[in-house]
PyMOL Python script that loads the backbone (N, CA, C, O; Angstrom):
from pymol import cmd

cmd.read_pdbstr("""\
ATOM      1  N   MET A   1      -4.570 -20.702 -22.089  1.00  0.00           N
ATOM      2  CA  MET A   1      -4.841 -19.295 -22.272  1.00  0.00           C
ATOM      3  C   MET A   1      -5.824 -18.786 -21.220  1.00  0.00           C
ATOM      4  O   MET A   1      -5.664 -17.688 -20.687  1.00  0.00           O
ATOM      5  N   ILE A   2      -6.840 -19.594 -20.929  1.00  0.00           N
ATOM      6  CA  ILE A   2      -7.832 -19.205 -19.921  1.00  0.00           C
ATOM      7  C   ILE A   2      -7.165 -19.084 -18.551  1.00  0.00           C
ATOM      8  O   ILE A   2      -7.466 -18.170 -17.783  1.00  0.00           O
ATOM      9  N   ARG A   3      -6.257 -20.013 -18.255  1.00  0.00           N
ATOM     10  CA  ARG A   3      -5.564 -19.961 -16.961  1.00  0.00           C
ATOM     11  C   ARG A   3      -4.727 -18.699 -16.829  1.00  0.00           C
ATOM     12  O   ARG A   3      -4.647 -18.110 -15.751  1.00  0.00           O
ATOM     13  N   LEU A   4      -4.107 -18.289 -17.922  1.00  0.00           N
ATOM     14  CA  LEU A   4      -3.302 -17.072 -17.899  1.00  0.00           C
ATOM     15  C   LEU A   4      -4.174 -15.854 -17.613  1.00  0.00           C
ATOM     16  O   LEU A   4      -3.796 -14.990 -16.822  1.00  0.00           O
ATOM     17  N   ILE A   5      -5.327 -15.785 -18.248  1.00  0.00           N
ATOM     18  CA  ILE A   5      -6.229 -14.651 -18.027  1.00  0.00           C
ATOM     19  C   ILE A   5      -6.727 -14.640 -16.584  1.00  0.00           C
ATOM     20  O   ILE A   5      -6.808 -13.580 -15.962  1.00  0.00           O
ATOM     21  N   LEU A   6      -7.058 -15.807 -16.052  1.00  0.00           N
ATOM     22  CA  LEU A   6      -7.501 -15.870 -14.656  1.00  0.00           C
ATOM     23  C   LEU A   6      -6.381 -15.481 -13.710  1.00  0.00           C
ATOM     24  O   LEU A   6      -6.629 -14.823 -12.700  1.00  0.00           O
ATOM     25  N   ALA A   7      -5.146 -15.877 -14.020  1.00  0.00           N
ATOM     26  CA  ALA A   7      -4.011 -15.512 -13.172  1.00  0.00           C
ATOM     27  C   ALA A   7      -3.782 -14.006 -13.196  1.00  0.00           C
ATOM     28  O   ALA A   7      -3.445 -13.415 -12.169  1.00  0.00           O
ATOM     29  N   ILE A   8      -3.960 -13.379 -14.354  1.00  0.00           N
ATOM     30  CA  ILE A   8      -3.781 -11.930 -14.448  1.00  0.00           C
ATOM     31  C   ILE A   8      -4.879 -11.204 -13.674  1.00  0.00           C
ATOM     32  O   ILE A   8      -4.613 -10.194 -13.023  1.00  0.00           O
ATOM     33  N   PHE A   9      -6.123 -11.718 -13.740  1.00  0.00           N
ATOM     34  CA  PHE A   9      -7.203 -11.124 -12.944  1.00  0.00           C
ATOM     35  C   PHE A   9      -6.889 -11.209 -11.456  1.00  0.00           C
ATOM     36  O   PHE A   9      -7.114 -10.250 -10.718  1.00  0.00           O
ATOM     37  N   LYS A  10      -6.371 -12.351 -11.013  1.00  0.00           N
ATOM     38  CA  LYS A  10      -6.012 -12.503  -9.605  1.00  0.00           C
ATOM     39  C   LYS A  10      -4.866 -11.575  -9.237  1.00  0.00           C
ATOM     40  O   LYS A  10      -4.856 -10.997  -8.151  1.00  0.00           O
ATOM     41  N   MET A  11      -3.891 -11.430 -10.147  1.00  0.00           N
ATOM     42  CA  MET A  11      -2.766 -10.551  -9.878  1.00  0.00           C
ATOM     43  C   MET A  11      -3.229  -9.104  -9.737  1.00  0.00           C
ATOM     44  O   MET A  11      -2.729  -8.367  -8.887  1.00  0.00           O
ATOM     45  N   ALA A  12      -4.180  -8.702 -10.568  1.00  0.00           N
ATOM     46  CA  ALA A  12      -4.688  -7.337 -10.476  1.00  0.00           C
ATOM     47  C   ALA A  12      -5.389  -7.121  -9.137  1.00  0.00           C
ATOM     48  O   ALA A  12      -5.214  -6.075  -8.512  1.00  0.00           O
ATOM     49  N   GLY A  13      -6.175  -8.089  -8.693  1.00  0.00           N
ATOM     50  CA  GLY A  13      -6.877  -7.957  -7.419  1.00  0.00           C
ATOM     51  C   GLY A  13      -5.941  -7.940  -6.231  1.00  0.00           C
ATOM     52  O   GLY A  13      -6.114  -7.150  -5.303  1.00  0.00           O
ATOM     53  N   ILE A  14      -4.946  -8.814  -6.260  1.00  0.00           N
ATOM     54  CA  ILE A  14      -3.977  -8.867  -5.160  1.00  0.00           C
ATOM     55  C   ILE A  14      -3.136  -7.599  -5.132  1.00  0.00           C
ATOM     56  O   ILE A  14      -2.847  -7.069  -4.059  1.00  0.00           O
ATOM     57  N   SER A  15      -2.741  -7.107  -6.309  1.00  0.00           N
ATOM     58  CA  SER A  15      -1.957  -5.869  -6.363  1.00  0.00           C
ATOM     59  C   SER A  15      -2.759  -4.685  -5.838  1.00  0.00           C
ATOM     60  O   SER A  15      -2.218  -3.819  -5.151  1.00  0.00           O
ATOM     61  N   PHE A  16      -4.045  -4.648  -6.159  1.00  0.00           N
ATOM     62  CA  PHE A  16      -4.891  -3.569  -5.653  1.00  0.00           C
ATOM     63  C   PHE A  16      -5.036  -3.654  -4.137  1.00  0.00           C
ATOM     64  O   PHE A  16      -5.013  -2.632  -3.450  1.00  0.00           O
ATOM     65  N   LEU A  17      -5.183  -4.869  -3.617  1.00  0.00           N
ATOM     66  CA  LEU A  17      -5.281  -5.045  -2.168  1.00  0.00           C
ATOM     67  C   LEU A  17      -3.994  -4.616  -1.470  1.00  0.00           C
ATOM     68  O   LEU A  17      -4.040  -3.958  -0.431  1.00  0.00           O
ATOM     69  N   ILE A  18      -2.862  -4.982  -2.029  1.00  0.00           N
ATOM     70  CA  ILE A  18      -1.576  -4.578  -1.448  1.00  0.00           C
ATOM     71  C   ILE A  18      -1.433  -3.057  -1.493  1.00  0.00           C
ATOM     72  O   ILE A  18      -0.921  -2.454  -0.550  1.00  0.00           O
ATOM     73  N   ALA A  19      -1.882  -2.435  -2.583  1.00  0.00           N
ATOM     74  CA  ALA A  19      -1.823  -0.975  -2.682  1.00  0.00           C
ATOM     75  C   ALA A  19      -2.671  -0.319  -1.597  1.00  0.00           C
ATOM     76  O   ALA A  19      -2.253   0.667  -0.990  1.00  0.00           O
ATOM     77  N   LEU A  20      -3.860  -0.863  -1.354  1.00  0.00           N
ATOM     78  CA  LEU A  20      -4.707  -0.321  -0.292  1.00  0.00           C
ATOM     79  C   LEU A  20      -4.076  -0.495   1.087  1.00  0.00           C
ATOM     80  O   LEU A  20      -4.131   0.409   1.920  1.00  0.00           O
ATOM     81  N   LEU A  21      -3.480  -1.652   1.320  1.00  0.00           N
ATOM     82  CA  LEU A  21      -2.837  -1.896   2.616  1.00  0.00           C
ATOM     83  C   LEU A  21      -1.640  -0.977   2.825  1.00  0.00           C
ATOM     84  O   LEU A  21      -1.444  -0.453   3.921  1.00  0.00           O
ATOM     85  N   LEU A  22      -0.848  -0.782   1.792  1.00  0.00           N
ATOM     86  CA  LEU A  22       0.293   0.127   1.917  1.00  0.00           C
ATOM     87  C   LEU A  22      -0.167   1.564   2.130  1.00  0.00           C
ATOM     88  O   LEU A  22       0.437   2.302   2.909  1.00  0.00           O
ATOM     89  N   GLY A  23      -1.223   1.958   1.450  1.00  0.00           N
ATOM     90  CA  GLY A  23      -1.772   3.304   1.657  1.00  0.00           C
ATOM     91  C   GLY A  23      -2.322   3.486   3.060  1.00  0.00           C
ATOM     92  O   GLY A  23      -2.149   4.543   3.667  1.00  0.00           O
ATOM     93  N   GLY A  24      -2.983   2.462   3.575  1.00  0.00           N
ATOM     94  CA  GLY A  24      -3.485   2.528   4.951  1.00  0.00           C
ATOM     95  C   GLY A  24      -2.364   2.586   5.966  1.00  0.00           C
ATOM     96  O   GLY A  24      -2.458   3.307   6.959  1.00  0.00           O
ATOM     97  N   ALA A  25      -1.305   1.833   5.725  1.00  0.00           N
ATOM     98  CA  ALA A  25      -0.157   1.870   6.631  1.00  0.00           C
ATOM     99  C   ALA A  25       0.529   3.233   6.587  1.00  0.00           C
ATOM    100  O   ALA A  25       0.972   3.741   7.617  1.00  0.00           O
ATOM    101  N   ALA A  26       0.616   3.824   5.396  1.00  0.00           N
ATOM    102  CA  ALA A  26       1.195   5.169   5.280  1.00  0.00           C
ATOM    103  C   ALA A  26       0.372   6.183   6.058  1.00  0.00           C
ATOM    104  O   ALA A  26       0.917   7.053   6.737  1.00  0.00           O
ATOM    105  N   LEU A  27      -0.947   6.061   5.951  1.00  0.00           N
ATOM    106  CA  LEU A  27      -1.831   6.961   6.697  1.00  0.00           C
ATOM    107  C   LEU A  27      -1.674   6.766   8.202  1.00  0.00           C
ATOM    108  O   LEU A  27      -1.675   7.736   8.960  1.00  0.00           O
ATOM    109  N   LEU A  28      -1.541   5.528   8.630  1.00  0.00           N
ATOM    110  CA  LEU A  28      -1.342   5.235  10.053  1.00  0.00           C
ATOM    111  C   LEU A  28      -0.053   5.859  10.574  1.00  0.00           C
ATOM    112  O   LEU A  28      -0.060   6.508  11.619  1.00  0.00           O
ATOM    113  N   PHE A  29       1.050   5.669   9.859  1.00  0.00           N
ATOM    114  CA  PHE A  29       2.331   6.229  10.303  1.00  0.00           C
ATOM    115  C   PHE A  29       2.332   7.751  10.231  1.00  0.00           C
ATOM    116  O   PHE A  29       2.924   8.407  11.087  1.00  0.00           O
ATOM    117  N   TRP A  30       1.679   8.319   9.227  1.00  0.00           N
ATOM    118  CA  TRP A  30       1.600   9.775   9.115  1.00  0.00           C
ATOM    119  C   TRP A  30       0.826  10.363  10.290  1.00  0.00           C
ATOM    120  O   TRP A  30       1.228  11.377  10.860  1.00  0.00           O
ATOM    121  N   ASN A  31      -0.285   9.723  10.650  1.00  0.00           N
ATOM    122  CA  ASN A  31      -1.097  10.178  11.778  1.00  0.00           C
ATOM    123  C   ASN A  31      -0.344   9.999  13.092  1.00  0.00           C
ATOM    124  O   ASN A  31      -0.393  10.862  13.968  1.00  0.00           O
ATOM    125  N   ALA A  32       0.353   8.872  13.222  1.00  0.00           N
ATOM    126  CA  ALA A  32       1.112   8.627  14.452  1.00  0.00           C
ATOM    127  C   ALA A  32       2.231   9.642  14.622  1.00  0.00           C
ATOM    128  O   ALA A  32       2.500  10.090  15.736  1.00  0.00           O
ATOM    129  N   ALA A  33       2.882  10.007  13.527  1.00  0.00           N
ATOM    130  CA  ALA A  33       3.957  11.000  13.620  1.00  0.00           C
ATOM    131  C   ALA A  33       3.410  12.350  14.069  1.00  0.00           C
ATOM    132  O   ALA A  33       4.072  13.073  14.813  1.00  0.00           O
ATOM    133  N   GLY A  34       2.210  12.689  13.621  1.00  0.00           N
ATOM    134  CA  GLY A  34       1.606  13.951  14.032  1.00  0.00           C
ATOM    135  C   GLY A  34       1.170  13.957  15.484  1.00  0.00           C
ATOM    136  O   GLY A  34       1.208  14.995  16.144  1.00  0.00           O
ATOM    137  N   LEU A  35       0.757  12.805  15.981  1.00  0.00           N
ATOM    138  CA  LEU A  35       0.274  12.729  17.364  1.00  0.00           C
ATOM    139  C   LEU A  35       1.362  12.354  18.361  1.00  0.00           C
ATOM    140  O   LEU A  35       1.110  12.298  19.564  1.00  0.00           O
ATOM    141  N   LEU A  36       2.551  12.100  17.874  1.00  0.00           N
ATOM    142  CA  LEU A  36       3.640  11.704  18.769  1.00  0.00           C
ATOM    143  C   LEU A  36       4.023  12.832  19.719  1.00  0.00           C
ATOM    144  O   LEU A  36       4.336  12.582  20.883  1.00  0.00           O
ATOM    145  N   SER A  37       4.000  14.070  19.234  1.00  0.00           N
ATOM    146  CA  SER A  37       4.376  15.204  20.086  1.00  0.00           C
ATOM    147  C   SER A  37       3.348  15.465  21.181  1.00  0.00           C
ATOM    148  O   SER A  37       3.676  16.053  22.212  1.00  0.00           O
ATOM    149  N   VAL A  38       2.111  15.033  20.966  1.00  0.00           N
ATOM    150  CA  VAL A  38       1.059  15.211  21.964  1.00  0.00           C
ATOM    151  C   VAL A  38       1.229  14.200  23.095  1.00  0.00           C
ATOM    152  O   VAL A  38       0.808  14.452  24.224  1.00  0.00           O
ATOM    153  N   GLY A  39       1.841  13.065  22.796  1.00  0.00           N
ATOM    154  CA  GLY A  39       2.058  12.034  23.803  1.00  0.00           C
ATOM    155  C   GLY A  39       1.019  10.934  23.784  1.00  0.00           C
ATOM    156  O   GLY A  39       0.794  10.274  24.798  1.00  0.00           O
ATOM    157  N   THR A  40       0.383  10.730  22.645  1.00  0.00           N
ATOM    158  CA  THR A  40      -0.608   9.668  22.520  1.00  0.00           C
ATOM    159  C   THR A  40       0.087   8.314  22.644  1.00  0.00           C
ATOM    160  O   THR A  40       1.066   8.060  21.942  1.00  0.00           O
ATOM    161  N   PRO A  41      -0.404   7.444  23.524  1.00  0.00           N
ATOM    162  CA  PRO A  41       0.296   6.164  23.755  1.00  0.00           C
ATOM    163  C   PRO A  41       0.385   5.273  22.516  1.00  0.00           C
ATOM    164  O   PRO A  41       1.429   4.668  22.273  1.00  0.00           O
ATOM    165  N   TRP A  42      -0.692   5.181  21.726  1.00  0.00           N
ATOM    166  CA  TRP A  42      -0.618   4.295  20.565  1.00  0.00           C
ATOM    167  C   TRP A  42       0.350   4.838  19.524  1.00  0.00           C
ATOM    168  O   TRP A  42       0.991   4.068  18.808  1.00  0.00           O
ATOM    169  N   ALA A  43       0.459   6.169  19.434  1.00  0.00           N
ATOM    170  CA  ALA A  43       1.384   6.767  18.467  1.00  0.00           C
ATOM    171  C   ALA A  43       2.826   6.482  18.843  1.00  0.00           C
ATOM    172  O   ALA A  43       3.656   6.219  17.973  1.00  0.00           O
ATOM    173  N   SER A  44       3.131   6.531  20.129  1.00  0.00           N
ATOM    174  CA  SER A  44       4.500   6.207  20.549  1.00  0.00           C
ATOM    175  C   SER A  44       4.795   4.724  20.345  1.00  0.00           C
ATOM    176  O   SER A  44       5.930   4.357  20.040  1.00  0.00           O
ATOM    177  N   ASP A  45       3.791   3.871  20.511  1.00  0.00           N
ATOM    178  CA  ASP A  45       3.986   2.441  20.233  1.00  0.00           C
ATOM    179  C   ASP A  45       4.259   2.203  18.753  1.00  0.00           C
ATOM    180  O   ASP A  45       5.155   1.436  18.397  1.00  0.00           O
ATOM    181  N   VAL A  46       3.486   2.860  17.895  1.00  0.00           N
ATOM    182  CA  VAL A  46       3.660   2.687  16.450  1.00  0.00           C
ATOM    183  C   VAL A  46       5.017   3.220  16.007  1.00  0.00           C
ATOM    184  O   VAL A  46       5.724   2.569  15.236  1.00  0.00           O
ATOM    185  N   CYS A  47       5.378   4.399  16.493  1.00  0.00           N
ATOM    186  CA  CYS A  47       6.648   4.991  16.068  1.00  0.00           C
ATOM    187  C   CYS A  47       7.851   4.284  16.673  1.00  0.00           C
ATOM    188  O   CYS A  47       8.947   4.352  16.117  1.00  0.00           O
ATOM    189  N   SER A  48       7.668   3.608  17.800  1.00  0.00           N
ATOM    190  CA  SER A  48       8.791   2.848  18.360  1.00  0.00           C
ATOM    191  C   SER A  48       9.058   1.585  17.555  1.00  0.00           C
ATOM    192  O   SER A  48      10.169   1.054  17.586  1.00  0.00           O
ATOM    193  N   MET A  49       8.046   1.094  16.831  1.00  0.00           N
ATOM    194  CA  MET A  49       8.244  -0.093  15.989  1.00  0.00           C
ATOM    195  C   MET A  49       9.089   0.213  14.769  1.00  0.00           C
ATOM    196  O   MET A  49       9.922  -0.602  14.374  1.00  0.00           O
ATOM    197  N   SER A  50       8.891   1.359  14.175  1.00  0.00           N
ATOM    198  CA  SER A  50       9.647   1.727  12.982  1.00  0.00           C
ATOM    199  C   SER A  50       9.809   3.240  12.929  1.00  0.00           C
ATOM    200  O   SER A  50       8.909   3.959  12.496  1.00  0.00           O
ATOM    201  N   LYS A  51      10.958   3.705  13.371  1.00  0.00           N
ATOM    202  CA  LYS A  51      11.215   5.145  13.369  1.00  0.00           C
ATOM    203  C   LYS A  51      11.328   5.692  11.948  1.00  0.00           C
ATOM    204  O   LYS A  51      10.920   6.823  11.682  1.00  0.00           O
ATOM    205  N   THR A  52      11.879   4.893  11.038  1.00  0.00           N
ATOM    206  CA  THR A  52      12.026   5.358   9.659  1.00  0.00           C
ATOM    207  C   THR A  52      10.676   5.610   9.017  1.00  0.00           C
ATOM    208  O   THR A  52      10.475   6.642   8.377  1.00  0.00           O
ATOM    209  N   LEU A  53       9.749   4.678   9.181  1.00  0.00           N
ATOM    210  CA  LEU A  53       8.432   4.854   8.574  1.00  0.00           C
ATOM    211  C   LEU A  53       7.625   5.931   9.278  1.00  0.00           C
ATOM    212  O   LEU A  53       6.741   6.539   8.674  1.00  0.00           O
ATOM    213  N   CYS A  54       7.917   6.168  10.534  1.00  0.00           N
ATOM    214  CA  CYS A  54       7.217   7.225  11.258  1.00  0.00           C
ATOM    215  C   CYS A  54       7.684   8.601  10.773  1.00  0.00           C
ATOM    216  O   CYS A  54       6.889   9.536  10.672  1.00  0.00           O
ATOM    217  N   HIS A  55       8.973   8.711  10.476  1.00  0.00           N
ATOM    218  CA  HIS A  55       9.512   9.990   9.994  1.00  0.00           C
ATOM    219  C   HIS A  55       9.293  10.178   8.494  1.00  0.00           C
ATOM    220  O   HIS A  55       9.260  11.308   8.005  1.00  0.00           O
ATOM    221  N   HIS A  56       9.145   9.073   7.768  1.00  0.00           N
ATOM    222  CA  HIS A  56       8.973   9.143   6.315  1.00  0.00           C
ATOM    223  C   HIS A  56       7.849   8.207   5.862  1.00  0.00           C
ATOM    224  O   HIS A  56       8.122   7.189   5.227  1.00  0.00           O
ATOM    225  N   PRO A  57       6.594   8.533   6.176  1.00  0.00           N
ATOM    226  CA  PRO A  57       5.488   7.657   5.748  1.00  0.00           C
ATOM    227  C   PRO A  57       5.281   7.677   4.236  1.00  0.00           C
ATOM    228  O   PRO A  57       4.564   6.835   3.696  1.00  0.00           O
ATOM    229  N   GLU A  58       5.899   8.623   3.560  1.00  0.00           N
ATOM    230  CA  GLU A  58       5.745   8.675   2.105  1.00  0.00           C
ATOM    231  C   GLU A  58       6.386   7.478   1.415  1.00  0.00           C
ATOM    232  O   GLU A  58       6.033   7.162   0.279  1.00  0.00           O
ATOM    233  N   TYR A  59       7.325   6.805   2.087  1.00  0.00           N
ATOM    234  CA  TYR A  59       7.923   5.602   1.501  1.00  0.00           C
ATOM    235  C   TYR A  59       6.841   4.549   1.249  1.00  0.00           C
ATOM    236  O   TYR A  59       6.820   3.911   0.197  1.00  0.00           O
ATOM    237  N   LEU A  60       5.957   4.378   2.213  1.00  0.00           N
ATOM    238  CA  LEU A  60       4.852   3.431   2.040  1.00  0.00           C
ATOM    239  C   LEU A  60       3.867   3.917   0.983  1.00  0.00           C
ATOM    240  O   LEU A  60       3.320   3.116   0.224  1.00  0.00           O
ATOM    241  N   ALA A  61       3.641   5.219   0.933  1.00  0.00           N
ATOM    242  CA  ALA A  61       2.724   5.767  -0.063  1.00  0.00           C
ATOM    243  C   ALA A  61       3.280   5.579  -1.472  1.00  0.00           C
ATOM    244  O   ALA A  61       2.528   5.279  -2.399  1.00  0.00           O
ATOM    245  N   TYR A  62       4.594   5.753  -1.639  1.00  0.00           N
ATOM    246  CA  TYR A  62       5.212   5.521  -2.949  1.00  0.00           C
ATOM    247  C   TYR A  62       5.053   4.065  -3.365  1.00  0.00           C
ATOM    248  O   TYR A  62       4.722   3.773  -4.514  1.00  0.00           O
ATOM    249  N   ALA A  63       5.289   3.158  -2.430  1.00  0.00           N
ATOM    250  CA  ALA A  63       5.143   1.730  -2.740  1.00  0.00           C
ATOM    251  C   ALA A  63       3.697   1.400  -3.086  1.00  0.00           C
ATOM    252  O   ALA A  63       3.438   0.600  -3.986  1.00  0.00           O
ATOM    253  N   GLY A  64       2.756   2.013  -2.376  1.00  0.00           N
ATOM    254  CA  GLY A  64       1.346   1.812  -2.686  1.00  0.00           C
ATOM    255  C   GLY A  64       0.986   2.341  -4.063  1.00  0.00           C
ATOM    256  O   GLY A  64       0.192   1.730  -4.779  1.00  0.00           O
ATOM    257  N   GLY A  65       1.565   3.472  -4.435  1.00  0.00           N
ATOM    258  CA  GLY A  65       1.328   4.016  -5.768  1.00  0.00           C
ATOM    259  C   GLY A  65       1.870   3.112  -6.863  1.00  0.00           C
ATOM    260  O   GLY A  65       1.234   2.933  -7.902  1.00  0.00           O
ATOM    261  N   VAL A  66       3.041   2.546  -6.629  1.00  0.00           N
ATOM    262  CA  VAL A  66       3.619   1.619  -7.604  1.00  0.00           C
ATOM    263  C   VAL A  66       2.740   0.376  -7.735  1.00  0.00           C
ATOM    264  O   VAL A  66       2.499  -0.101  -8.844  1.00  0.00           O
ATOM    265  N   MET A  67       2.265  -0.143  -6.617  1.00  0.00           N
ATOM    266  CA  MET A  67       1.402  -1.322  -6.677  1.00  0.00           C
ATOM    267  C   MET A  67       0.071  -1.008  -7.357  1.00  0.00           C
ATOM    268  O   MET A  67      -0.503  -1.871  -8.021  1.00  0.00           O
ATOM    269  N   LEU A  68      -0.417   0.208  -7.199  1.00  0.00           N
ATOM    270  CA  LEU A  68      -1.639   0.603  -7.889  1.00  0.00           C
ATOM    271  C   LEU A  68      -1.417   0.653  -9.398  1.00  0.00           C
ATOM    272  O   LEU A  68      -2.290   0.257 -10.170  1.00  0.00           O
ATOM    273  N   ILE A  69      -0.255   1.135  -9.813  1.00  0.00           N
ATOM    274  CA  ILE A  69       0.079   1.145 -11.237  1.00  0.00           C
ATOM    275  C   ILE A  69       0.185  -0.284 -11.767  1.00  0.00           C
ATOM    276  O   ILE A  69      -0.262  -0.571 -12.877  1.00  0.00           O
ATOM    277  N   VAL A  70       0.776  -1.180 -10.972  1.00  0.00           N
ATOM    278  CA  VAL A  70       0.863  -2.586 -11.371  1.00  0.00           C
ATOM    279  C   VAL A  70      -0.534  -3.188 -11.498  1.00  0.00           C
ATOM    280  O   VAL A  70      -0.808  -3.934 -12.439  1.00  0.00           O
ATOM    281  N   ALA A  71      -1.411  -2.868 -10.559  1.00  0.00           N
ATOM    282  CA  ALA A  71      -2.771  -3.413 -10.603  1.00  0.00           C
ATOM    283  C   ALA A  71      -3.519  -2.922 -11.834  1.00  0.00           C
ATOM    284  O   ALA A  71      -4.190  -3.707 -12.504  1.00  0.00           O
ATOM    285  N   VAL A  72      -3.412  -1.642 -12.137  1.00  0.00           N
ATOM    286  CA  VAL A  72      -4.094  -1.093 -13.311  1.00  0.00           C
ATOM    287  C   VAL A  72      -3.494  -1.689 -14.581  1.00  0.00           C
ATOM    288  O   VAL A  72      -4.224  -2.012 -15.518  1.00  0.00           O
ATOM    289  N   GLY A  73      -2.176  -1.836 -14.618  1.00  0.00           N
ATOM    290  CA  GLY A  73      -1.535  -2.438 -15.786  1.00  0.00           C
ATOM    291  C   GLY A  73      -1.945  -3.885 -15.985  1.00  0.00           C
ATOM    292  O   GLY A  73      -2.169  -4.321 -17.114  1.00  0.00           O
ATOM    293  N   ALA A  74      -2.043  -4.627 -14.899  1.00  0.00           N
ATOM    294  CA  ALA A  74      -2.470  -6.024 -15.006  1.00  0.00           C
ATOM    295  C   ALA A  74      -3.918  -6.116 -15.466  1.00  0.00           C
ATOM    296  O   ALA A  74      -4.266  -6.988 -16.261  1.00  0.00           O
ATOM    297  N   LYS A  75      -4.749  -5.232 -14.975  1.00  0.00           N
ATOM    298  CA  LYS A  75      -6.159  -5.245 -15.383  1.00  0.00           C
ATOM    299  C   LYS A  75      -6.297  -4.860 -16.852  1.00  0.00           C
ATOM    300  O   LYS A  75      -7.056  -5.486 -17.591  1.00  0.00           O
ATOM    301  N   LEU A  76      -5.574  -3.844 -17.272  1.00  0.00           N
ATOM    302  CA  LEU A  76      -5.629  -3.451 -18.685  1.00  0.00           C
ATOM    303  C   LEU A  76      -5.041  -4.532 -19.588  1.00  0.00           C
ATOM    304  O   LEU A  76      -5.525  -4.762 -20.696  1.00  0.00           O
ATOM    305  N   GLY A  77      -3.995  -5.190 -19.099  1.00  0.00           N
ATOM    306  CA  GLY A  77      -3.407  -6.285 -19.868  1.00  0.00           C
ATOM    307  C   GLY A  77      -4.354  -7.451 -20.040  1.00  0.00           C
ATOM    308  O   GLY A  77      -4.402  -8.077 -21.099  1.00  0.00           O
ATOM    309  N   SER A  78      -5.114  -7.741 -18.984  1.00  0.00           N
ATOM    310  CA  SER A  78      -6.071  -8.839 -19.088  1.00  0.00           C
ATOM    311  C   SER A  78      -7.247  -8.467 -19.982  1.00  0.00           C
ATOM    312  O   SER A  78      -7.797  -9.324 -20.672  1.00  0.00           O
ATOM    313  N   LEU A  79      -7.633  -7.198 -19.974  1.00  0.00           N
ATOM    314  CA  LEU A  79      -8.718  -6.766 -20.857  1.00  0.00           C
ATOM    315  C   LEU A  79      -8.265  -6.741 -22.318  1.00  0.00           C
ATOM    316  O   LEU A  79      -9.076  -6.960 -23.217  1.00  0.00           O
ATOM    317  N   ALA A  80      -6.982  -6.477 -22.562  1.00  0.00           N
ATOM    318  CA  ALA A  80      -6.465  -6.445 -23.923  1.00  0.00           C
ATOM    319  C   ALA A  80      -6.411  -7.848 -24.521  1.00  0.00           C
ATOM    320  O   ALA A  80      -6.485  -8.005 -25.739  1.00  0.00           O
ATOM    321  N   ASN A  81      -6.284  -8.861 -23.676  1.00  0.00           N
ATOM    322  CA  ASN A  81      -6.228 -10.246 -24.163  1.00  0.00           C
ATOM    323  C   ASN A  81      -7.588 -10.760 -24.584  1.00  0.00           C
ATOM    324  O   ASN A  81      -7.673 -11.748 -25.314  1.00  0.00           O
ATOM    325  N   ASN A  82      -8.643 -10.118 -24.146  1.00  0.00           N
ATOM    326  CA  ASN A  82     -10.004 -10.594 -24.488  1.00  0.00           C
ATOM    327  C   ASN A  82     -10.398 -10.198 -25.857  1.00  0.00           C
ATOM    328  O   ASN A  82     -11.503 -10.515 -26.298  1.00  0.00           O
TER     329      ASN A  82
END
""", "prot")
cmd.dss("prot")
cmd.show_as("cartoon", "prot")
cmd.util.cbc("prot")
cmd.orient("prot")
């Protein structure tokens, strides 16, 4: 039982970290898409890697939101077991 609770705590932390990373990536692609018309070199490099994410950074934001919900659910689930 203790191992299960510790695993859920770890899952909540990892899910929160993934949510932050996805949110940061969404912000990066959103900023790059805005600066692409100006001709910023790093923005063209970022958008050349993934045109879909550059045109639709909300896909990453949606995934980050889902992972945040998973993290909160895992944390609440672990608190309910105590």
